[in-house]
Backbone bond lengths (Angstrom), bond angles and torsions (degrees), N, CA, C in turn:
res aa  C-N    CA-C-N  psi(-1)  N-CA   C-N-CA  omega(-1)  CA-C   N-CA-C  phi
1 M - - - 1.449 - - 1.523 111.25 -
2 E 1.340 116.30 -38.04 1.465 119.90 178.40 1.517 110.86 -63.11
3 D 1.341 116.28 -34.40 1.460 120.60 179.91 1.526 111.06 -62.86
4 I 1.329 116.30 -40.26 1.462 120.75 179.10 1.521 110.39 -67.03
5 K 1.324 117.26 -40.41 1.462 120.61 179.20 1.522 111.10 -63.80
6 L 1.333 117.03 -41.42 1.461 119.88 178.46 1.523 111.43 -65.21
7 K 1.339 116.69 -38.47 1.466 119.74 178.06 1.523 111.18 -67.24
8 L 1.328 117.66 -38.21 1.462 120.88 175.48 1.523 111.07 -62.76
9 G 1.315 116.72 -40.65 1.451 121.09 178.29 1.514 111.90 -64.12
10 K 1.328 116.43 -43.85 1.468 120.21 178.24 1.530 110.93 -66.54
11 G 1.322 116.73 -39.27 1.467 120.47 176.81 1.516 111.37 -63.28
12 G 1.319 116.99 -38.86 1.461 120.59 176.68 1.512 112.17 -64.46
13 L 1.321 116.32 -39.05 1.462 120.55 177.42 1.524 110.64 -64.83
14 I 1.320 116.80 -40.05 1.463 120.73 178.04 1.519 110.75 -65.89
15 L 1.344 117.73 -42.09 1.469 120.96 177.56 1.523 111.48 -60.07
16 A 1.313 115.93 -46.79 1.462 120.05 -179.74 1.526 110.73 -63.84
17 A 1.326 117.17 -41.88 1.464 120.54 179.57 1.523 111.01 -64.59
18 M 1.331 116.91 -40.04 1.467 119.66 178.14 1.519 111.11 -66.00
19 G 1.326 117.48 -37.49 1.460 120.32 176.85 1.517 112.06 -64.37
20 I 1.324 116.37 -42.46 1.469 120.30 178.84 1.524 110.10 -66.85
21 M 1.341 116.97 -44.05 1.468 119.69 178.73 1.517 111.15 -63.41
22 S 1.314 117.45 -36.64 1.455 121.06 179.02 1.524 111.18 -65.52
23 I 1.342 116.63 -38.69 1.460 119.79 177.71 1.525 110.37 -65.86
24 V 1.327 116.67 -45.99 1.464 120.10 -179.10 1.524 110.63 -63.75
25 L 1.330 117.34 -44.57 1.456 120.42 -178.76 1.528 112.66 -69.90
26 S 1.328 117.94 -29.39 1.463 119.76 179.96 1.525 111.31 -68.60
27 I 1.319 117.11 -23.28 1.462 120.15 175.95 1.528 109.71 -64.37
28 F 1.333 116.93 -33.28 1.464 122.16 -179.62 1.526 112.38 -99.15
29 N 1.326 117.62 17.05 1.473 124.84 179.56 1.528 112.78 61.32
30 Y 1.311 117.87 33.81 1.452 123.54 172.28 1.517 107.89 -115.78
31 N 1.334 115.66 167.19 1.455 119.19 176.22 1.519 109.31 -153.92
32 I 1.293 116.09 153.99 1.459 121.49 174.87 1.525 107.40 -72.29
33 R 1.315 116.79 134.79 1.466 120.35 -175.42 1.529 111.64 -58.06
34 L 1.314 116.50 -36.18 1.463 120.79 179.95 1.528 111.41 -66.38
35 L 1.333 117.15 -27.00 1.463 121.49 -178.68 1.529 112.96 -108.22
36 A 1.313 117.53 25.38 1.458 120.83 -179.52 1.535 111.80 -66.36
37 W 1.312 117.23 -23.96 1.461 121.71 -178.00 1.528 112.50 -74.41
38 V 1.321 117.52 -12.24 1.460 121.70 -173.23 1.528 111.85 -60.27
39 D 1.315 117.30 -39.92 1.467 120.38 -176.47 1.526 113.72 -90.58
40 M 1.331 117.97 10.00 1.471 120.21 178.75 1.522 111.96 -64.12
41 W 1.327 117.63 -31.71 1.453 121.35 -176.05 1.523 112.44 -96.54
42 G 1.300 116.92 12.44 1.461 120.01 179.12 1.517 111.79 110.97
43 T 1.314 114.75 165.35 1.459 120.23 -176.09 1.521 112.11 -68.24
44 G 1.313 117.13 -42.75 1.471 120.22 -178.86 1.517 112.43 -62.07
45 M 1.319 115.98 -45.35 1.461 119.86 179.09 1.525 110.83 -67.94
46 G 1.320 117.08 -32.17 1.460 120.66 175.70 1.515 111.55 -61.43
47 W 1.334 116.20 -42.05 1.474 119.73 178.07 1.526 111.12 -66.91
48 V 1.325 117.19 -37.24 1.468 120.53 177.80 1.527 110.28 -63.21
49 I 1.336 117.00 -43.71 1.463 120.57 179.97 1.522 110.60 -64.67
50 R 1.327 117.57 -40.59 1.473 120.44 178.50 1.526 111.09 -62.49
51 I 1.316 116.10 -44.05 1.465 120.04 179.58 1.525 110.98 -66.18
52 L 1.335 117.01 -37.89 1.460 120.29 176.33 1.525 111.61 -64.79
53 L 1.330 117.20 -38.18 1.465 119.91 176.43 1.517 110.88 -59.62
54 I 1.315 116.19 -44.13 1.463 120.21 179.80 1.526 110.18 -66.04
55 G 1.330 117.21 -44.03 1.464 121.06 -178.77 1.515 113.02 -64.78
56 V 1.325 117.19 -48.54 1.463 121.07 -178.67 1.526 110.15 -67.87
57 G 1.330 116.61 -42.62 1.461 119.83 178.27 1.517 112.01 -62.98
58 G 1.325 116.24 -42.35 1.464 119.64 178.02 1.513 112.19 -65.25
59 A 1.327 116.85 -38.01 1.465 120.12 178.40 1.530 111.10 -66.24
60 L 1.333 117.15 -42.34 1.461 119.97 177.69 1.525 110.93 -63.15
61 F 1.322 116.32 -42.09 1.460 119.37 179.33 1.525 110.66 -66.26
62 Y 1.320 116.93 -39.63 1.464 120.13 -179.82 1.520 111.22 -65.11
63 M 1.338 116.77 -41.34 1.461 119.88 -176.96 1.524 113.28 -77.45
64 Y 1.334 117.24 -39.96 1.460 119.84 -170.55 1.523 114.48 -119.47
65 G 1.306 118.91 -7.71 1.450 120.43 -171.38 1.508 115.34 -86.26
66 R 1.290 117.55 -6.66 1.461 118.60 -178.54 1.516 109.30 -124.12
67 D 1.312 115.46 156.60 1.460 120.03 -179.47 1.529 109.97 -74.26
68 T 1.322 115.93 125.93 1.459 119.50 -179.19 1.523 110.89 -95.91
69 E 1.314 116.11 -22.43 1.460 120.09 -179.62 1.519 108.85 -99.54
70 E 1.293 115.64 125.71 1.452 120.48 176.84 1.519 108.33 -98.15
71 E 1.309 115.26 136.18 1.457 119.38 179.72 1.522 109.72 -79.82
72 E 1.313 115.33 131.82 1.456 120.89 179.31 1.517 109.22 -98.91
73 E 1.328 115.44 136.57 1.451 119.46 177.22 1.514 109.59 -91.35
74 D 1.328 116.12 135.94 1.478 120.61 -179.94 1.508 111.37 -91.37
């Protein structure tokens, strides 16, 4: 179960990073090939999707990306 939580956390970090990279690259009229579909519905909706990627990815990383159990030394 811990393995799945760590993978969810890493996936959330990747989602957030892709959203941030997409925002930075869109300023220079570039886009990540994986996220080329984002602007199909218009510029406004593209920005909403990018922000949602960052929000959902950050939430996944916050919930599952860090160790919640601390090991106690005896």
